[in-house]
Wavefront OBJ file of the C-alpha trace (Angstrom):
o trace
v -26.794 -80.296 -38.693
v -29.323 -79.162 -35.744
v -31.462 -76.668 -36.308
v -29.378 -75.675 -32.879
v -25.833 -76.113 -34.298
v -27.421 -73.475 -37.721
v -28.525 -70.907 -35.285
v -25.176 -71.093 -33.224
v -23.399 -70.283 -36.460
v -25.052 -67.480 -37.740
v -24.444 -65.964 -34.647
v -20.984 -66.196 -34.118
v -20.957 -65.241 -38.096
v -23.517 -61.481 -36.889
v -21.108 -61.125 -33.556
v -17.477 -61.241 -36.124
v -19.306 -58.869 -38.931
v -20.822 -56.213 -35.417
v -16.604 -56.167 -34.239
v -15.361 -55.862 -38.063
v -17.873 -52.980 -38.022
v -17.058 -51.940 -35.047
v -12.759 -52.151 -34.922
v -13.127 -50.036 -38.799
v -15.525 -47.327 -36.855
v -12.995 -46.811 -34.404
v -10.092 -46.854 -37.032
v -11.946 -43.659 -38.719
v -12.819 -42.284 -35.770
v -8.186 -42.112 -34.669
v -7.600 -41.689 -38.267
v -9.747 -38.218 -38.336
v -8.034 -37.117 -35.285
v -5.316 -37.484 -35.893
v -6.283 -35.124 -38.975
v -7.163 -32.194 -37.181
v -4.295 -31.995 -35.064
v -1.865 -32.051 -37.462
v -4.077 -29.429 -40.211
v -4.448 -27.447 -36.813
v -1.519 -27.463 -35.039
v -1.946 -23.629 -35.301
v -4.980 -22.746 -33.933
v -5.093 -21.164 -30.609
v -5.260 -23.159 -27.551
v -8.369 -23.746 -25.615
v -5.702 -22.560 -22.642
v -6.548 -18.678 -22.763
v -4.580 -16.672 -19.746
v -5.829 -12.685 -19.573
v -3.263 -10.488 -17.424
v -5.143 -7.421 -15.164
v -2.698 -4.412 -15.466
v -1.687 -3.212 -11.937
v -1.671 0.660 -11.469
v 0.777 2.834 -9.886
v -0.226 4.533 -6.338
v -1.561 7.189 -5.758
v -0.155 10.255 -3.227
v -3.085 11.208 -0.712
v -3.551 14.446 0.969
v -3.697 13.945 4.486
v -7.853 15.445 4.494
v -7.984 12.455 1.876
v -7.420 13.895 -1.240
v -5.849 11.815 -4.115
v -3.326 14.697 -5.087
v -1.876 12.283 -7.743
v -3.077 9.252 -9.072
v -3.547 6.557 -12.190
v -6.193 6.303 -13.890
v -6.095 3.342 -17.086
v -4.699 3.687 -20.805
v -6.904 1.063 -22.942
v -7.073 0.467 -26.546
v -9.565 -0.676 -29.143
v -8.280 -2.406 -32.333
v -10.040 -4.444 -35.300
v -9.581 -6.424 -37.690
v -10.921 -5.159 -41.107
v -11.504 -8.112 -42.935
v -14.661 -9.294 -40.614
v -16.251 -5.564 -41.199
v -19.206 -6.201 -43.388
v -18.317 -3.955 -45.681
v -21.836 -2.630 -46.419
v -22.147 -1.516 -42.611
v -19.140 0.033 -42.589
v -20.781 3.995 -41.853
v -22.799 2.301 -39.269
v -20.338 1.370 -37.503
v -17.881 3.965 -37.816
v -21.053 6.260 -36.490
v -21.690 4.911 -33.603
v -17.857 4.134 -33.184
v -17.351 7.771 -32.826
v -20.657 8.066 -30.757
v -19.563 6.438 -27.704
v -16.061 6.370 -28.713
v -15.928 10.289 -28.269
v -13.423 9.580 -31.834
v -14.162 12.030 -34.498
v -15.947 10.190 -37.480
v -13.048 11.113 -40.092
v -10.688 10.163 -37.373
v -12.055 6.901 -37.338
v -12.413 6.281 -41.057
v -8.904 7.806 -42.100
v -7.309 5.485 -39.147
v -9.225 2.180 -40.609
v -8.184 3.093 -43.701
v -4.918 3.591 -43.418
v -5.375 -0.348 -41.866
v -2.603 -2.473 -43.370
v -2.914 -6.353 -42.782
v -6.832 -5.931 -41.989
v -5.333 -4.981 -38.282
v -5.437 -1.515 -37.498
v -5.647 0.417 -33.405
v -7.941 3.225 -33.653
v -7.144 4.436 -30.173
v -4.256 4.167 -27.170
v -5.529 5.420 -25.608
v -9.271 4.750 -23.451
v -10.769 5.630 -20.698
v -11.885 3.499 -18.624
v -15.382 4.549 -18.584
v -15.232 4.730 -21.857
v -13.736 1.594 -22.205
v -16.714 0.085 -20.228
v -18.326 1.445 -23.365
v -16.897 -0.202 -25.496
v -17.240 -3.330 -24.512
v -20.911 -2.751 -24.558
v -20.917 -1.615 -28.244
v -18.967 -4.192 -29.296
v -21.733 -6.567 -28.082
v -24.757 -4.293 -30.131
v -22.021 -4.928 -33.554
v -22.384 -8.528 -33.576
v -25.631 -8.467 -32.762
v -26.583 -5.697 -35.726
v -24.530 -8.184 -37.974
v -21.160 -5.876 -38.652
v -19.116 -8.205 -38.226
v -19.210 -11.097 -41.211
v -17.848 -14.501 -39.903
v -14.237 -15.857 -42.360
v -13.090 -19.032 -42.833
v -9.215 -18.910 -41.767
v -7.445 -22.182 -42.471
v -9.880 -24.408 -42.665
v -12.325 -22.493 -39.749
v -14.206 -20.445 -39.388
v -13.981 -17.850 -36.890
v -15.772 -14.263 -35.918
v -13.375 -11.511 -34.434
v -15.037 -7.981 -34.021
v -13.765 -5.259 -32.318
v -11.728 -6.036 -29.129
v -10.582 -3.785 -26.005
v -7.897 -3.999 -23.825
v -5.202 -2.238 -21.307
v -2.889 -0.296 -22.941
v -1.165 1.141 -20.264
v -1.939 4.469 -17.274
v -2.342 7.756 -17.390
v -1.128 9.704 -13.952
v -3.598 12.320 -12.915
v -2.530 15.503 -11.156
v -6.573 16.525 -10.236
v -5.760 19.407 -8.385
v -3.731 20.737 -10.923
v -1.224 23.089 -9.177
v -1.856 22.245 -5.888
v 1.253 20.799 -4.105
v 3.572 21.576 -6.563
v 7.043 21.043 -6.812
v 6.705 18.899 -4.069
v 4.385 16.616 -5.499
v 7.058 16.023 -8.405
v 6.263 15.480 -12.020
v 6.583 12.126 -13.989
v 7.922 10.598 -17.292
v 6.681 8.037 -19.732
v 7.869 4.869 -21.532
v 7.096 1.406 -22.528
v 6.965 -1.545 -20.469
v 8.981 -4.201 -22.999
v 7.555 -7.421 -21.297
v 4.053 -5.636 -21.253
v 4.035 -3.402 -24.075
v 2.399 -0.764 -21.933
v 2.936 2.616 -21.346
v 4.146 3.209 -17.456
v 5.081 6.529 -15.124
v 8.486 6.685 -13.847
v 9.100 9.463 -10.409
v 11.727 12.554 -11.637
v 11.388 15.146 -9.117
v 9.530 15.220 -5.741
v 7.430 12.559 -4.141
v 6.755 11.288 -7.274
v 10.960 10.349 -7.546
v 11.729 10.173 -3.672
v 8.380 6.927 -3.587
v 9.433 5.992 -7.053
v 10.059 2.572 -5.992
v 7.075 1.711 -3.447
v 4.503 3.621 -5.936
v 5.345 1.405 -8.971
v 5.760 -1.752 -6.805
v 3.590 -3.426 -8.740
v 2.044 -7.032 -9.555
v -0.880 -7.761 -12.460
v -3.170 -10.587 -12.264
v -3.663 -13.379 -14.129
v -7.479 -14.913 -15.012
v -5.607 -18.331 -16.588
v -8.515 -21.155 -17.856
v -10.862 -22.383 -20.618
v -12.435 -21.010 -22.644
v -15.883 -21.728 -23.835
v -17.697 -20.970 -26.809
v -18.319 -17.798 -25.363
v -14.754 -17.185 -25.084
v -14.486 -16.476 -21.980
v -12.728 -18.431 -19.090
v -14.317 -21.360 -17.115
v -12.841 -21.764 -14.251
v -12.092 -25.304 -12.133
v -9.326 -26.723 -9.882
v -6.925 -26.252 -12.190
v -7.219 -22.453 -13.843
v -4.951 -20.090 -12.541
v -6.734 -17.304 -10.116
v -4.004 -14.007 -9.120
v -4.864 -11.171 -7.806
v -3.377 -7.265 -9.100
v -1.672 -5.920 -6.656
v -1.045 -1.702 -7.196
v 1.458 0.191 -6.199
v 1.687 1.797 -3.273
v -0.224 3.853 -1.635
v 1.644 7.424 -0.098
v -0.446 9.095 2.718
v 1.154 12.685 3.744
v 1.094 14.801 6.375
v -0.264 17.898 4.865
v -3.531 18.722 4.067
v -5.414 20.226 0.667
v -7.262 22.217 2.273
v -4.097 24.572 4.680
v -2.324 24.020 1.745
v -4.292 25.513 -0.649
v -4.863 28.801 1.732
v -1.604 29.522 2.329
v -0.499 28.984 -1.175
v -3.666 31.601 -1.939
v -1.745 34.003 0.556
v 1.396 33.391 -1.041
v 0.924 34.477 -4.789
v -1.300 37.133 -3.076
v 1.378 38.535 -1.137
v 3.536 38.044 -4.562
v 2.042 39.868 -6.525
v 2.162 42.808 -3.886
v 6.458 42.359 -2.837
v 6.698 42.336 -6.701
v 8.901 38.434 -5.240
v 10.417 36.819 -8.043
v 9.162 33.684 -4.953
v 7.970 33.311 -1.305
v 8.416 30.107 0.294
v 6.662 29.278 3.670
v 6.648 25.576 6.071
v 4.374 24.659 8.812
v 6.253 21.671 11.110
v 4.709 19.893 13.828
v 7.857 21.087 16.577
v 7.601 17.830 18.222
v 7.596 15.201 15.579
v 8.588 17.186 13.266
v 5.716 16.139 10.436
v 5.038 18.639 7.906
v 1.423 20.470 7.593
v 2.521 22.737 4.678
v 5.003 23.726 2.533
v 4.537 26.417 -0.063
v 5.934 28.451 -3.243
v 4.219 30.688 -5.190
v 5.868 29.029 -7.942
v 4.126 26.556 -8.763
v 2.849 24.363 -12.341
v 1.078 21.652 -13.545
v 2.814 18.578 -13.590
v -0.197 17.154 -16.677
v 0.891 20.249 -18.278
v 4.182 20.916 -18.022
v 4.709 24.890 -20.040
v 8.312 25.846 -20.617
v 8.275 28.845 -18.639
v 8.098 26.426 -15.936
v 11.388 25.044 -16.121
v 12.733 27.538 -13.830
v 10.144 26.150 -11.433
v 10.400 22.389 -10.984
v 12.262 22.704 -8.178
v 11.731 22.549 -4.399
v 14.277 25.667 -3.675
v 12.852 24.555 0.104
v 15.982 22.419 -0.377
v 17.651 23.297 -3.321
v 18.695 26.939 -3.289
v 21.118 27.678 -0.492
v 21.707 30.681 0.124
v 22.691 33.562 3.357
v 20.071 33.422 6.424
v 21.112 36.681 7.429
v 20.203 37.216 10.788
v 17.873 33.923 11.472
v 21.244 32.303 12.072
v 21.751 34.741 15.516
v 19.881 33.138 17.732
v 20.804 29.857 17.233
v 24.500 31.775 17.246
v 24.549 32.848 20.677
v 21.787 29.460 22.270
v 25.411 28.350 21.400
v 27.486 30.164 23.198
v 25.061 30.971 26.146
v 24.808 26.866 26.455
v 28.211 26.497 27.253
v 27.759 29.066 30.076
v 29.376 31.615 28.783
v 26.909 34.972 28.756
v 26.766 36.536 32.552
v 23.130 37.123 34.373
v 22.211 41.198 33.919
v 26.477 41.549 31.376
v 26.398 43.834 29.218
v 28.083 44.729 25.720
v 29.324 48.028 24.289
v 27.434 49.329 21.199
v 30.781 51.577 19.283
v 28.677 53.516 18.208
v 30.881 56.562 19.715
v 30.179 56.342 23.599
v 28.375 59.685 22.494
v 25.454 60.924 20.694
v 26.297 63.299 17.763
v 25.031 67.247 16.421
v 21.293 65.604 16.632
v 21.273 64.386 19.987
v 21.248 60.628 18.532
v 23.682 58.398 18.700
v 24.515 57.210 15.936
v 24.417 53.601 14.730
v 27.977 50.939 15.641
v 30.550 49.798 13.978
v 33.113 47.495 14.682
v 36.211 46.883 13.713
v 37.046 43.805 13.014
v 40.527 43.856 11.056
v 40.830 45.403 8.466
v 36.643 45.715 8.045
v 34.112 46.971 9.741
v 30.286 45.935 10.654
v 28.293 48.276 11.335
v 24.283 47.892 13.147
v 21.050 48.094 10.824
v 18.944 49.598 14.358
v 20.393 53.453 16.299
v 20.506 52.339 19.559
v 19.939 55.566 21.488
v 22.510 53.815 24.623
v 26.154 53.152 24.615
v 26.054 49.040 25.817
v 23.327 45.867 25.492
v 21.686 44.364 27.505
v 21.290 40.596 25.963
v 18.036 41.190 24.694
v 18.361 44.464 23.655
v 21.346 42.711 20.900
v 17.898 39.564 19.773
v 14.995 41.942 19.825
v 16.993 45.157 18.011
v 18.535 42.109 15.725
v 22.642 43.239 16.389
v 25.639 42.013 14.373
v 27.486 43.841 16.644
v 26.489 42.266 19.745
v 25.792 38.389 18.255
v 29.915 38.879 17.382
v 31.222 40.004 20.437
v 29.486 36.887 21.873
v 30.941 34.205 19.384
v 34.696 35.197 19.426
v 33.933 33.472 22.832
v 33.660 30.170 21.326
v 37.017 28.178 20.296
v 36.545 27.819 16.951
v 35.625 24.109 16.578
v 32.760 24.346 19.483
v 31.534 26.978 16.855
v 31.807 24.607 14.098
v 30.793 21.691 15.755
v 27.846 23.798 16.924
v 26.584 25.120 13.963
v 27.028 21.247 12.271
v 24.468 19.481 15.151
v 21.802 22.171 14.158
v 22.472 20.721 10.724
v 23.687 23.196 8.574
v 26.380 21.499 5.809
v 24.265 17.933 6.738
v 21.019 16.975 4.669
v 17.506 17.571 6.527
v 16.392 13.834 6.383
v 12.708 15.174 4.148
v 11.906 12.980 2.457
v 12.412 14.905 -0.928
v 14.796 13.950 -3.060
v 17.913 16.216 -4.797
v 18.918 18.089 -1.256
v 20.947 20.817 -1.460
v 23.250 20.663 1.918
v 25.019 24.559 1.688
v 27.794 25.883 2.926
v 30.375 27.004 5.485
v 34.252 28.184 6.046
v 36.195 25.156 7.036
v 36.835 24.326 10.868
v 40.430 25.561 10.179
v 39.383 28.897 9.173
v 36.746 28.665 12.253
v 39.895 28.148 15.065
v 42.605 31.112 13.037
v 43.445 33.444 15.823
v 41.984 31.123 18.142
v 45.500 30.840 20.394
v 45.641 34.564 19.796
v 42.369 35.376 21.765
v 41.986 38.025 18.626
v 39.052 37.990 17.093
v 37.693 35.562 13.904
v 36.277 37.029 10.939
v 34.594 33.421 9.930
v 32.610 33.502 14.083
v 31.989 36.780 13.451
v 29.653 37.927 10.463
v 28.871 33.590 10.361
v 27.303 34.948 13.977
v 24.457 36.509 12.239
v 24.018 34.685 8.635
v 27.035 36.162 6.271
v 29.498 34.133 4.813
v 27.475 30.728 4.516
v 24.209 29.243 3.060
v 21.680 26.858 4.000
v 18.945 26.236 3.104
v 14.924 27.306 3.949
v 14.481 23.766 5.317
v 17.910 23.973 7.314
v 16.905 26.858 8.813
v 13.510 25.521 9.966
v 14.894 21.861 11.505
v 17.507 24.190 13.099
v 14.349 26.682 14.818
v 12.283 23.919 16.710
v 15.153 23.577 19.116
v 13.738 26.265 20.516
v 10.005 25.052 20.496
v 10.788 21.551 21.953
v 13.394 22.023 24.831
v 16.435 22.138 23.379
v 15.765 18.877 20.969
v 15.906 18.944 16.627
v 12.989 17.248 14.824
v 13.376 15.896 11.243
v 10.802 17.262 9.067
v 8.270 14.809 7.911
v 6.215 15.202 4.720
v 5.220 12.045 5.155
v 2.628 10.301 6.975
v 2.671 6.814 6.181
v 2.458 3.874 3.466
v 0.143 1.704 2.479
v 0.747 -1.481 0.310
v -1.243 -4.411 -0.391
v -2.856 -3.739 2.697
v -0.367 -3.783 4.541
v 0.470 0.194 6.439
v 4.016 1.173 7.079
v 4.348 4.374 9.374
v 7.601 6.619 8.962
v 10.362 6.685 11.481
v 8.411 5.213 14.558
v 11.512 4.874 16.736
v 13.509 8.074 15.533
v 16.040 8.466 17.828
v 15.259 12.093 19.506
v 19.198 14.668 19.399
v 18.961 17.081 21.910
v 21.608 19.758 20.538
v 21.113 22.610 22.991
v 19.978 22.144 27.189
v 15.914 22.774 28.177
v 17.224 25.059 29.847
v 19.049 27.159 27.104
v 16.151 26.229 25.076
v 13.147 28.356 26.956
v 15.566 31.257 27.377
v 16.263 31.736 23.728
v 12.243 31.415 23.456
v 11.818 33.845 25.876
v 14.091 36.018 24.097
v 12.210 35.559 20.281
v 8.972 36.330 22.131
v 10.094 39.752 23.367
v 11.130 39.692 19.551
v 8.070 39.558 18.698
v 6.053 41.449 21.714
v 8.506 44.723 21.410
v 11.227 44.288 18.619
v 11.849 43.527 14.667
v 8.731 40.721 14.387
v 5.798 42.970 15.972
v 3.840 42.636 12.960
v 3.080 38.615 13.896
v 1.952 38.487 17.152
v -1.823 37.198 17.410
v -3.320 38.095 20.133
v -4.389 34.689 22.557
v -1.053 32.659 21.104
v 2.747 32.757 21.993
v 3.844 34.109 19.121
v 8.335 34.165 19.096
v 10.733 34.400 15.549
v 13.124 36.056 14.185
v 13.683 38.877 11.922
v 16.313 38.139 8.637
v 17.088 40.584 5.413
v 20.211 39.054 3.376
v 21.828 40.143 0.090
v 22.022 38.555 -2.686
v 25.811 38.038 -3.636
v 27.943 37.216 -6.429
v 31.062 37.183 -8.245
v 32.382 37.485 -4.413
v 29.901 40.831 -4.378
v 26.333 41.914 -3.100
v 23.808 43.518 -5.025
v 21.344 45.415 -4.127
v 18.558 42.340 -4.346
v 17.332 40.554 -1.019
v 16.594 37.407 1.035
v 13.688 38.457 3.585
v 12.925 36.047 6.144
v 10.916 35.220 9.284
v 11.256 31.739 10.721
v 9.610 31.126 14.731
v 6.952 28.881 16.144
v 3.503 30.203 17.322
v 1.598 27.332 20.170
v -1.720 27.417 21.618
v -2.452 24.941 25.072
v -2.166 21.886 22.650
v -0.197 22.613 18.933
v 3.127 23.306 19.072
v 4.253 25.342 14.891
v 7.634 25.545 14.008
v 6.746 28.350 10.673
v 9.208 29.579 8.427
v 8.650 32.571 5.017
v 11.413 33.329 2.772
v 10.850 35.838 -0.160
v 13.347 36.060 -2.562
v 13.916 39.310 -4.108
v 10.692 41.411 -3.105
v 10.754 45.675 -4.570
v 13.947 47.061 -2.929
v 13.827 49.870 -4.706
v 11.064 53.054 -5.511
v 8.201 53.838 -3.542
v 7.679 51.170 -1.843
v 11.675 50.151 -1.642
v 11.094 48.991 2.716
v 10.021 46.106 0.836
v 13.009 44.028 1.319
v 13.204 44.318 4.937
v 11.895 41.402 6.824
v 9.294 43.246 9.183
v 7.765 44.529 5.744
v 7.697 41.125 3.627
v 8.499 38.344 5.749
v 6.738 38.927 8.566
v 3.811 39.849 7.788
v 3.641 36.396 5.085
v 4.004 34.732 8.757
v 1.145 36.433 10.304
v -1.179 35.634 7.543
v -0.198 31.528 7.967
v -0.721 31.822 11.712
v -4.126 32.803 10.956
v -4.382 30.543 8.280
v -3.935 28.096 11.296
v -6.050 29.497 13.488
v -9.231 29.548 10.390
v -8.928 26.372 9.701
v -8.664 24.960 13.603
v -5.418 23.744 13.910
v -5.024 27.156 16.160
v -6.711 27.719 18.902
v -6.400 31.309 20.723
v -7.012 31.984 24.572
v -10.055 34.013 25.099
v -9.577 36.495 27.755
v -13.138 36.816 30.295
v -15.060 39.262 28.063
v -14.650 38.145 25.096
v -12.032 39.334 22.852
v -9.117 36.615 21.540
l 1 2 3 4 5 6 7 8 9 10 11 12 13 14 15 16 17 18 19 20 21 22 23 24 25 26 27 28 29 30 31 32 33 34 35 36 37 38 39 40 41 42 43 44 45 46 47 48 49 50 51 52 53 54 55 56 57 58 59 60 61 62 63 64 65 66 67 68 69 70 71 72 73 74 75 76 77 78 79 80 81 82 83 84 85 86 87 88 89 90 91 92 93 94 95 96 97 98 99 100 101 102 103 104 105 106 107 108 109 110 111 112 113 114 115 116 117 118 119 120 121 122 123 124 125 126 127 128 129 130 131 132 133 134 135 136 137 138 139 140 141 142 143 144 145 146 147 148 149 150 151 152 153 154 155 156 157 158 159 160 161 162 163 164 165 166 167 168 169 170 171 172 173 174 175 176 177 178 179 180 181 182 183 184 185 186 187 188 189 190 191 192 193 194 195 196 197 198 199 200 201 202 203 204 205 206 207 208 209 210 211 212 213 214 215 216 217 218 219 220 221 222 223 224 225 226 227 228 229 230 231 232 233 234 235 236 237 238 239 240 241 242 243 244 245 246 247 248 249 250 251 252 253 254 255 256 257 258 259 260 261 262 263 264 265 266 267 268 269 270 271 272 273 274 275 276 277 278 279 280 281 282 283 284 285 286 287 288 289 290 291 292 293 294 295 296 297 298 299 300 301 302 303 304 305 306 307 308 309 310 311 312 313 314 315 316 317 318 319 320 321 322 323 324 325 326 327 328 329 330 331 332 333 334 335 336 337 338 339 340 341 342 343 344 345 346 347 348 349 350 351 352 353 354 355 356 357 358 359 360 361 362 363 364 365 366 367 368 369 370 371 372 373 374 375 376 377 378 379 380 381 382 383 384 385 386 387 388 389 390 391 392 393 394 395 396 397 398 399 400 401 402 403 404 405 406 407 408 409 410 411 412 413 414 415 416 417 418 419 420 421 422 423 424 425 426 427 428 429 430 431 432 433 434 435 436 437 438 439 440 441 442 443 444 445 446 447 448 449 450 451 452 453 454 455 456 457 458 459 460 461 462 463 464 465 466 467 468 469 470 471 472 473 474 475 476 477 478 479 480 481 482 483 484 485 486 487 488 489 490 491 492 493 494 495 496 497 498 499 500 501 502 503 504 505 506 507 508 509 510 511 512 513 514 515 516 517 518 519 520 521 522 523 524 525 526 527 528 529 530 531 532 533 534 535 536 537 538 539 540 541 542 543 544 545 546 547 548 549 550 551 552 553 554 555 556 557 558 559 560 561 562 563 564 565 566 567 568 569 570 571 572 573 574 575 576 577 578 579 580 581 582 583 584 585 586 587 588 589 590 591 592 593 594 595 596 597 598 599 600 601 602 603 604 605 606 607 608 609 610 611 612 613 614 615 616 617 618 619 620 621 622 623
């Protein structure tokens, strides 16, 4: 055999040997990989998901202050099996410093741990959570944690900081309560996090929008440091927080008016005072304040009676503030003659003291009386409004049929919700149509028309009267009260009631005549204390007794509703004082002229001070 043939045989043998060696290596490798997959099917995948908790939206004042906002909460947890025993004291001391949790509390938590895992706190704020994440890396560098072999694999677990829920924060505590409302906490079972939902006020009314959230998501493969490395297959979903609610109410004005109410509540000994300011043309409420407020984060037992929004939930007899409304319905039908006179029913003669007695009108088996002593036997329209005559008002009301009076009051919004963007609104009560219509065919007086015409025998809410009074300062059109300006969600702005249909309740001419009478009431009548030079001010007082069990008590609700205008702005303003002092030295506080009117004036002065109104200045520079 030649040397060439021998060499070829050797090469073939070498190739065969190499092939078999490669085959054996591949077989071992495949077997090893199969064993690894089989042995580790319970280990976590390299594919990692990380969610970012979305939170409830904010309630923001018109001047950009956060009245209510949400902060994320974090929990810190630990698997004690990885904590080096000799360095436990160092760990506790460092963690106490970074977390602001006492050493003793942390130590007790560690001792209570079961199966190694323990949650040290669920209520860590975002700033502390950031510091704790930094601490977590430092702890590893200090070798405070040691790796353990679990299921044949080496694992190291340290301090874990992750989102646990949210906390509602009311930065200005009692401000704008009870309007802003309050919340309650609950556990979201799908995410095992703490969430909140609105119970009253704006928090309740806009709960769906405030809580319309979508958690963020990061998904991808982990690198050696357990960070997510992103590639084309990774998933990134942006977190979407709940809607932000922007109010028409500026914080500074609201706080100033609340201070005013607090002062007068003490002075008048009242149970509660409510005040509101509304743009007469747009219905935008720029202040809605109560003297009875609470901190939504720390509601106490004594706060419970104050949790409701009295302005929309507490119906009461409005009293004489209803007179201009009743008279406007008669006037709008053309049933008040120019310069006509109505008998005052003060017996037509002077008494032994040379004075005309107060009027007394017999209606069925009842007598209706006037509070004012008129120095004449006959009353003009101006007299009736300016000096708040029950007898004059009820005589006008009898000129309307039952349906005319009933439907007229409904057009003004009585027995209906005002449409304000707050929940649990009361509608009040009024006699039925058939009650107003009794005696219509006979042409006789109707007791229901008579009493309701001056604000008794019916109930309404503060906000219903506010809405009704916009008519006189808005050419006969009625405005719907609105607390919220717009909603902002996921970068999009949603305006409120952009295409609101304006309802005309009375003619422009009637509205202007009632407006003239209300201005004259401030200039000459029961509302003189509300006058401010350089501004157009009009309004009507009302002092109503509180009824219980079919009887009137010597307890009162005193109100003043009206308007204040300058050259550019027109505001409807209302004040109601609930149960001011009515006995003793200051018995006269129950009269609206001594209680609600002074509050009204100071509310107006706040508007001037904060540049919502600008009085005209005369040529010698005086206001």
